[in-house]
Backbone as CSV, one residue per row, in Angstrom:
resi,resn,N_x,N_y,N_z,CA_x,CA_y,CA_z,C_x,C_y,C_z
1,MET,0.847,-1.193,0.000,0.000,0.000,0.000,0.886,1.248,0.000
2,MET,0.629,2.161,-0.931,1.417,3.381,-1.037,0.840,4.460,-0.127
3,MET,1.696,5.019,0.714,1.258,6.107,1.586,1.544,7.429,0.887
4,THR,0.583,8.315,0.912,0.708,9.614,0.277,0.806,10.673,1.365
5,ALA,1.876,11.474,1.305,2.026,12.548,2.288,1.051,13.669,1.950
6,PRO,0.327,14.178,2.943,-0.617,15.264,2.670,0.109,16.576,2.410
7,ASP,-0.553,17.467,1.699,-0.033,18.815,1.495,-0.447,19.737,2.632
8,VAL,-1.643,19.531,3.155,-2.134,20.327,4.283,-2.970,19.435,5.200
9,ILE,-3.110,19.881,6.429,-4.059,19.312,7.388,-5.085,20.413,7.622
10,ALA,-6.366,20.049,7.530,-7.403,21.078,7.659,-8.542,20.599,8.537
11,LYS,-9.133,21.544,9.227,-10.334,21.294,10.016,-11.524,21.495,9.095
12,LEU,-12.317,20.428,8.893,-13.440,20.457,7.958,-14.774,20.422,8.676
13,THR,-15.759,21.033,8.059,-17.155,20.874,8.429,-17.889,20.471,7.161
14,LEU,-18.405,19.236,7.121,-19.224,18.812,5.988,-20.650,19.267,6.252
15,TYR,-21.267,19.874,5.250,-22.619,20.376,5.424,-23.600,19.219,5.597
16,PRO,-24.613,19.401,6.455,-25.678,18.397,6.556,-26.475,18.336,5.248
17,VAL,-27.159,17.237,5.031,-27.961,17.050,3.816,-28.924,18.208,3.614
18,GLU,-29.607,18.634,4.677,-30.616,19.688,4.549,-30.012,21.053,4.221
19,GLN,-28.691,21.191,4.337,-28.019,22.441,3.954,-27.257,22.268,2.642
20,GLY,-27.594,21.233,1.877,-26.985,21.033,0.566,-25.777,20.122,0.550
21,GLY,-25.488,19.476,1.678,-24.341,18.576,1.744,-24.568,17.284,0.982
22,ARG,-23.569,16.413,1.040,-23.685,15.102,0.407,-24.914,14.378,0.938
23,LYS,-25.473,13.507,0.113,-26.648,12.736,0.532,-26.254,11.475,1.288
24,SER,-24.959,11.139,1.259,-24.480,9.935,1.945,-23.071,10.181,2.469
25,ALA,-22.559,9.213,3.202,-21.207,9.300,3.747,-20.175,9.311,2.620
26,THR,-18.992,9.803,2.931,-17.879,9.752,1.986,-17.408,8.302,1.855
27,PRO,-16.617,8.008,0.830,-15.951,6.699,0.804,-15.027,6.569,2.019
28,SER,-14.601,5.363,2.329,-13.793,5.154,3.529,-12.315,5.452,3.334
29,ASP,-11.817,5.446,2.092,-10.384,5.640,1.888,-10.017,7.079,1.508
30,TYR,-10.706,7.648,0.527,-10.472,9.044,0.169,-11.685,9.591,-0.572
31,LEU,-11.771,10.909,-0.589,-12.821,11.587,-1.345,-12.143,12.561,-2.290
32,GLY,-12.363,12.375,-3.588,-11.893,13.337,-4.566,-12.919,14.448,-4.686
33,CYS,-12.481,15.679,-4.537,-13.393,16.812,-4.637,-12.621,18.055,-5.054
34,ILE,-13.315,19.160,-5.123,-12.723,20.435,-5.523,-12.492,21.297,-4.281
35,PHE,-11.301,21.862,-4.196,-10.888,22.762,-3.129,-10.998,24.169,-3.713
36,GLU,-11.986,24.934,-3.263,-12.192,26.298,-3.765,-11.507,27.271,-2.822
37,PHE,-10.575,28.044,-3.368,-9.814,28.993,-2.558,-9.639,30.276,-3.351
38,GLU,-10.066,31.387,-2.785,-9.958,32.709,-3.390,-10.494,32.723,-4.822
39,GLY,-11.652,32.072,-5.028,-12.316,32.087,-6.320,-11.712,31.156,-7.366
40,GLU,-10.720,30.353,-6.990,-10.122,29.394,-7.915,-10.395,27.983,-7.412
41,TYR,-10.289,27.017,-8.320,-10.652,25.640,-8.022,-9.467,24.713,-8.247
42,PHE,-9.224,23.807,-7.271,-8.087,22.891,-7.321,-8.567,21.484,-6.983
43,ASP,-8.129,20.491,-7.762,-8.469,19.099,-7.461,-7.720,18.653,-6.225
44,CYS,-8.434,17.968,-5.329,-7.790,17.457,-4.126,-8.378,16.113,-3.738
45,ARG,-7.718,15.470,-2.815,-8.184,14.226,-2.216,-8.156,14.401,-0.699
46,LEU,-9.288,14.142,-0.063,-9.327,14.069,1.397,-8.852,12.667,1.742
47,LEU,-7.769,12.551,2.477,-7.184,11.245,2.803,-7.857,10.708,4.062
48,LEU,-8.761,9.759,3.877,-9.630,9.308,4.966,-9.269,7.933,5.515
49,GLY,-8.156,7.369,5.086,-7.777,6.023,5.511,-7.708,5.842,7.015
50,ASP,-7.322,6.869,7.750,-7.234,6.778,9.213,-8.548,7.113,9.899
51,PHE,-9.546,7.569,9.131,-10.803,8.035,9.709,-11.991,7.179,9.312
52,GLY,-11.923,6.635,8.092,-13.088,5.950,7.547,-14.049,6.968,6.990
53,PRO,-15.256,6.529,6.637,-16.210,7.440,6.010,-16.657,8.553,6.966
54,LEU,-16.899,9.734,6.382,-17.423,10.873,7.146,-18.867,11.102,6.716
55,LEU,-19.733,11.249,7.668,-21.152,11.493,7.400,-21.416,12.971,7.156
56,PRO,-22.459,13.302,6.401,-22.849,14.708,6.263,-23.066,15.311,7.659
57,GLY,-22.624,16.557,7.838,-22.754,17.222,9.137,-21.576,16.990,10.068
58,THR,-20.600,16.180,9.642,-19.443,15.841,10.472,-18.413,16.958,10.475
59,ARG,-17.728,17.091,11.610,-16.544,17.950,11.718,-15.365,17.036,11.989
60,ALA,-14.257,17.266,11.279,-13.079,16.417,11.445,-11.839,17.175,10.979
61,THR,-10.695,16.808,11.515,-9.422,17.335,11.050,-8.810,16.273,10.149
62,VAL,-8.599,16.634,8.879,-8.303,15.659,7.829,-7.099,16.100,7.002
63,PRO,-6.220,15.158,6.621,-5.148,15.485,5.681,-5.700,15.611,4.265
64,ILE,-5.144,16.562,3.509,-5.575,16.810,2.131,-4.356,16.770,1.214
65,LYS,-4.513,16.088,0.093,-3.482,16.006,-0.947,-4.018,16.691,-2.200
66,PHE,-3.234,17.603,-2.777,-3.610,18.266,-4.024,-3.059,17.485,-5.201
67,LEU,-3.806,17.431,-6.296,-3.307,16.774,-7.497,-2.207,17.602,-8.159
68,SER,-2.283,18.925,-8.019,-1.246,19.838,-8.535,-0.870,20.816,-7.422
69,PRO,-0.123,20.339,-6.426,0.160,21.195,-5.261,0.906,22.476,-5.611
70,GLU,1.674,22.462,-6.690,2.440,23.654,-7.063,1.539,24.831,-7.423
71,LEU,0.273,24.568,-7.726,-0.647,25.647,-8.099,-1.263,26.359,-6.894
72,VAL,-1.254,25.701,-5.724,-1.993,26.281,-4.605,-1.220,26.293,-3.282
73,ARG,-0.371,25.340,-3.046,0.224,25.189,-1.715,0.953,26.437,-1.229
74,GLU,1.693,27.092,-2.114,2.450,28.290,-1.718,1.540,29.454,-1.325
75,ARG,0.298,29.431,-1.768,-0.639,30.525,-1.483,-1.355,30.342,-0.151
76,LEU,-1.295,29.133,0.393,-2.029,28.834,1.626,-1.195,29.177,2.852
77,GLN,-1.883,29.471,3.927,-1.236,29.665,5.221,-2.170,29.131,6.294
78,ASN,-1.654,28.938,7.482,-2.522,28.511,8.576,-3.626,29.547,8.732
79,GLY,-4.861,29.057,8.814,-6.009,29.946,8.930,-6.701,30.241,7.606
80,SER,-6.103,29.822,6.470,-6.766,30.024,5.175,-8.085,29.273,5.151
81,ARG,-9.132,29.951,4.705,-10.468,29.346,4.632,-10.752,28.921,3.199
82,PHE,-11.498,27.825,3.062,-11.807,27.293,1.740,-13.157,26.592,1.767
83,ILE,-13.661,26.297,0.568,-14.916,25.563,0.383,-14.570,24.244,-0.303
84,LEU,-15.234,23.171,0.093,-15.123,21.890,-0.612,-16.353,21.735,-1.483
85,ARG,-16.145,21.307,-2.725,-17.244,21.181,-3.677,-17.188,19.820,-4.355
86,GLU,-18.358,19.322,-4.701,-18.454,18.292,-5.720,-19.019,19.091,-6.894
87,VAL,-20.296,19.038,-7.178,-20.866,20.006,-8.116,-21.220,21.262,-7.319
88,GLU,-21.911,21.057,-6.219,-22.281,22.135,-5.308,-21.361,22.081,-4.080
89,PRO,-21.339,23.137,-3.276,-20.547,23.090,-2.042,-21.036,21.964,-1.118
90,ILE,-20.104,21.199,-0.580,-20.444,20.117,0.349,-19.861,20.346,1.741
91,GLY,-19.025,21.376,1.872,-18.422,21.641,3.170,-17.464,22.816,3.079
92,GLU,-16.854,23.105,4.208,-15.891,24.197,4.283,-14.814,23.814,5.264
93,GLY,-13.723,24.562,5.232,-12.630,24.219,6.127,-11.672,25.365,6.350
94,VAL,-10.742,25.099,7.270,-9.684,26.036,7.633,-8.384,25.249,7.678
95,VAL,-7.358,25.751,6.990,-6.046,25.101,7.015,-5.461,25.219,8.414
96,GLN,-5.018,24.086,8.962,-4.413,24.053,10.293,-2.886,23.916,10.222
97,GLU,-2.414,23.225,9.181,-0.987,22.944,9.072,-0.648,22.719,7.602
98,ILE,0.512,23.233,7.182,0.975,23.052,5.809,2.219,22.186,5.862
99,SER,2.254,21.155,5.011,3.401,20.259,4.964,4.651,21.032,4.552
100,THR,5.745,20.727,5.198,7.023,21.355,4.837,7.853,20.430,3.959
101,LEU,7.322,19.235,3.665,8.043,18.305,2.816,7.957,18.746,1.374
102,ASP,9.069,18.631,0.652,9.038,18.907,-0.785,8.390,17.753,-1.487
103,SER,7.682,18.032,-2.564,6.972,17.015,-3.329,7.864,16.349,-4.362
104,CYS,9.171,16.603,-4.334,10.078,16.034,-5.322,10.400,14.591,-5.032
C-alpha cells in the first residue's frame, strides 16, 4: 500500500444534507473533490484512511493532498479558509498545518 504525504491538514465541516451537503457518507479511503480557494478551483483528495467514512454534518481534522500542489500550496497559510465542492458546495474548512516536505 502506497502512503501519500498530505499537502495540508485542515479542520473540515461537511454540510448536513438539509443544507446542501452530500446525501451519503464519503468513501472510507479518500474523497476526490474540488478545493475552492480565493475564487479558484483545485483538485484534491481528502485522505480518509485513518478516519473511515465521514457522514454529512461531520466535523473532522483531515489530511488533504492536491493533485497539482504547485498551483496552490504556496498561497495557503494557517487559517486560510476554503470551500469543498463536488458540483455544489459540500463543506468548508480552515487550514491548520501546511506540509514542509518537498513534493520532489
